[in-house]
C-alpha positions as CSV (number, residue, x, y, z in Angstrom):
1,M,-34.2,40.1,6.7
2,P,-33.4,41.1,10.4
3,Q,-36.4,41.6,12.7
4,L,-36.8,44.3,15.7
5,S,-39.2,43.9,18.8
6,L,-40.3,47.5,20.1
7,Y,-42.2,47.8,23.4
8,I,-44.6,51.0,23.0
9,D,-47.4,51.9,24.4
10,E,-50.9,51.3,23.3
11,T,-51.6,54.7,22.2
12,T,-48.7,55.0,19.9
13,L,-49.4,51.5,18.6
14,K,-53.0,53.0,17.7
15,K,-51.5,55.9,16.0
16,I,-49.1,53.9,13.8
17,E,-51.6,51.2,12.7
18,T,-54.1,54.1,11.8
19,A,-51.3,55.8,9.9
20,A,-50.2,52.9,8.2
21,K,-53.7,52.0,7.1
22,F,-54.1,55.5,5.9
23,E,-51.2,55.0,3.7
24,Q,-52.4,51.7,2.8
25,V,-49.0,50.0,3.7
26,S,-48.0,47.4,6.4
27,I,-47.0,48.4,10.1
28,S,-43.4,47.2,9.2
29,K,-43.4,49.1,5.8
30,Y,-44.7,52.2,7.6
31,V,-42.5,52.2,10.4
32,V,-39.1,51.5,8.3
33,R,-40.2,54.3,6.1
34,K,-40.6,56.8,9.0
35,L,-37.3,55.5,10.6
36,N,-35.5,56.1,7.4
37,E,-37.0,59.6,7.1
38,S,-35.9,60.4,10.6
39,M,-32.3,59.5,10.0
40,S,-31.9,61.0,6.6
41,K,-29.6,64.3,6.3
42,S,-32.1,66.3,4.3
43,W,-34.2,69.3,5.0
44,P,-37.8,68.4,5.9
45,E,-40.5,68.6,3.0
46,N,-41.5,72.4,2.1
47,Y,-38.8,73.5,4.5
48,Q,-37.9,76.5,2.2
49,D,-41.5,77.7,2.0
50,L,-40.9,78.7,5.8
51,Y,-38.7,81.7,4.8
52,G,-40.2,85.0,5.6
53,S,-43.1,83.5,7.5
54,V,-42.0,85.1,11.0
55,A,-42.9,88.7,11.3
56,D,-40.1,89.7,13.6
57,E,-37.6,92.5,12.9
58,S,-34.8,90.3,13.9
59,F,-35.1,87.9,11.2
60,I,-34.3,90.0,8.3
61,A,-32.0,88.9,6.0
62,E,-28.5,91.1,6.3
63,R,-28.0,93.5,3.4
64,T,-25.0,92.6,1.5
65,K,-21.9,94.1,2.6
66,D,-20.1,96.8,0.6
67,F,-16.4,95.6,0.3
68,S,-15.2,98.7,-1.8
69,D,-13.2,100.1,1.4
70,D,-11.1,96.7,1.8
71,I,-7.6,96.6,1.2
72,L,-6.2,94.9,-1.9
73,R,-4.4,91.9,-1.6
74,E,-1.1,91.6,-3.0
75,E,-1.0,89.8,-6.1
76,L,1.3,86.7,-6.2
């Protein structure tokens, strides 16, 4: 398996060590998991729960348009 060397500050290393210990995994497994999560093309966990959490009138969902006045298309 390929290896990667990183230069990070002591504060960041302590945070990684603490998080890995909390999740009961090795530092390598923890970092690989976090890198994979950050590069995945999906919405963050519980993202959908944010809908409606902003109390601002500019964030109100637009009403559905009424298309009854549109011109009918010619059928082919």
